[in-house]
C-alpha positions, 0 to 999 in steps of 0.5 A: 126511264129509258136506256139509250146509247145516243149521246145526250146532245144527239138526243136533244137535237132529235127531241127539239122537233117534238117540243122537248127541251133540256132542263138539266144535265140529264133531264128533258121535258115536253113543253106542252106538259108545263102548266105554269113556270115560276121563278124561285129566289134561288135563281131556278124555276119551278114547273107545274105539270099538266096531269092528264 
């Protein structure tokens, strides 16, 4: 976890260039770290990550 003073929308704009996406109000994920993405009956998705 990192403490930053930037607003989240500003961080989101900066991270887009590095293939990060916002997955919730407070979380970002590196697209390249996703192994699989599965839909759930709740309407949400479950991501399995690559463990390198």
